[in-house]
MARBA-3410 file (N, C-alpha, C, O; in Angstrom, 1 decimal):
89
214.2,27.2,331.1,212.8,27.0,330.9,213.0,25.0,330.3,213.8,24.4,329.7 ~ 211.6,24.9,331.0,211.7,23.3,331.3,211.2,22.8,329.7,210.5,23.4,328.8 ~ 211.6,21.7,329.7,211.0,20.6,328.1,209.1,21.1,328.0,208.6,21.5,326.9 ~ 208.6,20.9,328.9,207.5,22.1,328.4,207.0,23.3,327.5,206.1,23.3,326.7 ~ 207.8,24.3,328.0,208.0,25.3,327.2,208.7,25.0,326.3,208.5,25.7,325.2
209.4,24.2,326.4,210.1,24.2,324.8,209.4,23.7,323.3,209.4,24.2,322.1 ~ 208.5,22.4,324.1,207.7,22.0,323.1,206.9,22.8,322.8,207.0,23.0,321.5 ~ 205.9,23.6,323.2,205.5,24.6,323.3,205.9,25.9,322.0,205.2,26.2,320.9 ~ 207.1,26.4,322.5,207.6,27.5,321.8,208.0,26.4,320.2,208.0,26.8,319.1 ~ 208.2,25.5,320.4,208.4,24.6,319.1,207.3,24.7,318.1,207.3,25.0,316.9
206.5,24.4,319.0,204.9,24.3,317.8,204.3,25.4,317.6,203.3,25.3,316.8 ~ 204.7,26.6,318.1,203.6,27.5,318.1,205.2,28.3,316.9,204.9,28.9,315.8 ~ 206.4,28.0,317.3,207.5,28.5,316.2,207.1,27.6,314.6,206.8,28.3,313.6 ~ 207.1,26.4,314.7,206.6,25.4,314.0,205.5,25.9,312.9,205.5,25.5,311.7 ~ 204.5,26.7,313.3,203.3,26.8,312.9,203.2,28.5,312.2,202.2,29.1,311.7
204.4,29.0,312.4,205.0,30.4,312.4,205.8,30.6,311.2,205.8,31.6,310.5 ~ 206.6,29.5,311.0,207.6,29.5,310.2,207.0,28.7,308.9,207.7,28.8,307.9 ~ 205.5,27.9,308.8,204.7,27.1,308.0,204.1,29.0,307.4,204.2,29.5,306.3 ~ 203.7,29.6,308.5,202.7,30.3,307.9,203.8,31.8,306.7,203.4,32.4,305.7 ~ 204.9,31.9,307.3,205.5,32.9,306.7,206.3,32.0,305.7,207.0,32.8,305.3
206.6,31.1,305.2,207.2,30.0,304.2,206.0,29.3,303.6,206.3,28.1,303.5 ~ 204.5,29.6,303.1,203.7,29.1,302.3,203.7,28.1,301.4,204.6,28.3,300.5 ~ 203.1,27.1,301.3,203.8,26.0,300.2,203.1,24.6,300.6,202.6,24.3,301.6 ~ 203.2,23.9,299.3,203.0,22.3,299.7,204.6,21.6,300.3,205.7,21.7,299.8 ~ 204.3,20.9,301.2,204.9,20.5,302.2,204.5,19.0,302.2,203.3,18.7,302.6
205.7,17.9,301.7,204.9,16.7,302.3,204.3,16.0,303.5,203.6,15.0,303.3 ~ 204.4,16.5,304.6,204.3,16.1,305.4,203.3,17.0,306.5,203.4,18.1,307.1 ~ 202.7,16.3,306.6,201.6,16.9,307.7,201.6,17.7,309.1,202.7,17.8,309.6 ~ 200.7,18.2,309.8,201.1,18.8,310.8,201.8,18.1,311.7,202.1,18.7,312.6 ~ 202.2,16.9,311.7,202.9,16.1,312.9,204.8,16.8,312.4,205.7,17.0,313.2
204.8,16.9,311.0,206.0,17.1,310.8,206.1,18.4,311.0,207.2,18.7,311.6 ~ 205.3,19.3,310.8,205.6,20.7,310.9,205.6,21.2,312.6,206.0,22.2,312.9 ~ 205.1,20.3,313.3,206.1,20.3,315.0,207.0,20.0,315.2,207.6,20.5,316.2 ~ 207.5,18.8,314.4,208.8,18.5,314.4,209.5,18.9,314.5,210.4,18.9,315.3 ~ 209.3,19.7,313.4,210.1,20.9,312.4,210.5,21.8,313.8,211.6,22.0,314.4
208.9,22.5,314.2,209.6,23.6,315.3,209.9,23.1,316.2,210.7,23.9,316.7 ~ 209.8,22.1,317.1,210.7,21.7,318.1,212.0,22.0,317.6,212.5,23.1,318.0 ~ 212.6,21.2,316.6,214.0,20.7,316.8,214.6,22.3,316.3,215.7,22.8,316.6 ~ 213.2,23.1,315.0,214.1,24.6,314.8,214.5,25.6,316.2,215.5,26.2,316.4 ~ 213.6,25.5,317.1,213.7,26.0,318.1,215.1,25.7,318.9,215.8,26.6,319.3
215.6,24.2,319.1,216.7,24.1,319.6,217.7,24.4,319.1,218.7,24.8,319.7 ~ 217.4,24.3,317.2,218.3,24.8,316.5,219.2,26.5,316.3,220.3,26.9,316.2 ~ 217.7,27.1,316.5,217.4,28.5,317.0,218.9,29.2,317.9,219.9,29.8,317.7 ~ 218.1,28.5,318.9,218.9,28.5,320.1,220.3,28.2,320.4,220.9,28.4,321.4 ~ 220.7,27.6,319.4,222.2,26.9,319.5,223.0,28.2,318.6,223.9,28.9,319.1
222.4,28.3,317.5,222.6,29.4,316.3,223.2,30.6,316.9,224.3,31.1,316.8 ~ 221.8,31.0,317.9,222.3,32.2,318.1,223.4,32.4,319.3,224.1,33.4,319.4 ~ 223.3,31.4,320.1,224.8,31.3,320.8,225.9,31.2,320.4,226.5,32.2,320.8 ~ 226.8,30.5,319.5,227.1,29.9,318.4,227.7,31.3,318.0,228.5,31.9,318.7 ~ 227.0,31.9,316.7,227.4,33.0,315.9,226.8,34.7,316.8,226.9,35.9,316.3
226.3,34.6,317.8,226.0,36.2,318.1,226.5,36.4,319.2,226.9,37.5,319.5 ~ 226.8,34.8,320.3,227.8,34.7,321.2,226.2,35.1,322.3,226.4,35.3,323.5 ~ 225.1,35.1,321.9,224.2,35.8,322.7,223.5,34.5,323.4,223.6,33.5,322.9 ~ 222.6,34.6,324.6,222.0,33.4,325.5,220.4,33.9,324.8,219.5,34.6,325.3 ~ 220.5,33.0,323.3,218.8,33.6,323.0,217.4,32.6,323.3,216.4,32.4,322.6
218.1,32.2,324.7,217.0,31.1,325.3,216.4,31.7,326.7,216.0,30.8,327.5 ~ 216.4,33.6,327.3,216.5,33.7,328.2,214.9,33.3,328.9,214.9,32.9,330.0 ~ 213.9,33.4,328.5,212.8,33.0,328.9,211.9,32.9,327.6,212.3,33.0,326.4 ~ 210.5,32.5,328.1,209.6,31.5,327.3,208.7,33.5,327.0,207.9,33.6,326.1 ~ 209.0,34.3,327.7,208.0,35.2,327.1,209.5,36.4,326.3,209.1,37.5,326.1
210.4,36.1,326.0,211.5,36.9,325.8,211.7,37.0,324.2,211.7,35.9,323.6 ~ 211.7,38.1,323.6,211.6,38.4,321.9,213.0,36.8,321.4,212.8,35.7,320.9 ~ 214.0,37.5,321.8,215.2,36.8,321.6,214.7,35.5,321.3,214.7,34.9,320.2 ~ 214.2,35.0,322.2,213.8,33.4,322.6,212.8,32.6,321.1,212.8,31.5,320.6 ~ 212.0,34.0,320.8,210.7,33.3,320.0,211.3,33.7,318.3,211.0,33.1,317.2
212.1,34.9,318.6,213.3,34.7,317.1,213.6,33.7,317.4,212.7,33.0,317.7 ~ 214.9,33.0,317.5,215.8,32.2,317.7,214.9,30.9,317.5,215.6,30.0,317.2 ~ 213.7,30.7,317.6,212.9,29.5,317.5,212.4,29.3,316.3,212.4,28.2,315.7 ~ 211.8,30.7,315.7,211.1,31.5,314.3,212.3,30.7,313.1,212.2,29.8,312.2 ~ 213.2,31.4,313.5,214.7,31.5,312.5,214.7,29.8,312.3,214.4,29.3,311.2
215.0,29.4,313.2,215.6,28.1,313.3,214.3,27.3,312.8,214.8,26.2,312.5 ~ 213.2,27.3,312.6,211.8,26.2,312.2,212.4,26.7,311.0,213.2,25.9,310.5 ~ 212.3,27.9,310.4,212.2,28.4,308.7,214.0,27.8,308.6,213.5,26.6,308.4 ~ 214.9,27.6,308.6,216.3,26.6,308.5,215.3,25.5,308.4,214.8,25.3,307.3 ~ 215.0,24.8,309.4,214.9,23.3,309.3,213.3,22.6,307.8,213.1,21.6,307.3
212.8,23.9,307.9,211.7,23.6,307.0,212.6,23.8,305.3,212.9,23.0,304.4 ~ 212.5,24.9,305.5,213.6,25.0,304.3,214.5,23.4,303.9,214.2,22.6,303.0 ~ 215.3,23.2,304.6,215.9,22.4,304.3,215.1,21.2,304.0,215.4,20.7,302.9 ~ 214.1,20.8,304.8,213.2,19.6,304.7,212.4,19.5,303.4,211.8,18.6,303.0 ~ 212.6,20.9,302.8,211.6,20.9,301.6,213.0,20.4,300.0,212.8,19.6,299.0
213.9,21.0,300.4,214.7,20.9,299.7,215.3,19.1,299.6,215.7,18.7,298.6 ~ 215.2,18.1,300.9,216.0,17.5,300.9,214.2,16.6,300.2,214.4,16.2,299.1 ~ 212.8,16.3,300.8,211.9,15.6,300.7,211.4,16.1,299.1,210.5,15.4,298.6 ~ 211.7,16.7,298.6,211.6,17.5,297.1,212.4,16.5,296.5,211.7,15.6,296.0 ~ 213.7,16.2,296.3,214.7,15.6,295.7,214.4,14.0,295.7,214.8,13.2,294.9
213.5,13.6,296.9,213.3,12.1,296.8,212.1,11.8,295.9,212.2,10.7,295.3 ~ 210.5,12.8,295.6,209.6,12.5,295.2,209.8,13.1,293.4,208.9,13.2,292.7 ~ 211.0,13.2,293.1,211.5,13.9,291.8,212.0,12.1,291.4,211.4,11.5,290.5 ~ 213.1,11.5,292.2,213.6,11.3,291.5,213.2,9.3,291.4,213.7,8.6,290.5
END
């Protein structure tokens, strides 16, 4: 897959992760998109390391989307923990 495909998957995965984990986030839509792109990469890497599968087979493969969404949810949760601590400090 090319970089444009990864950006599109990341953007959509970030939106899906945000929908699955509603709540107030300190960042706006730009932060959500960046988390989605990084989450897609993280999910693909985790799928390969933990399960030994190539989770980035193609744009329309279910494993690619699941990996990207799970990675985005992990990063969104970490972002909320880190940014939540800064606000109260």
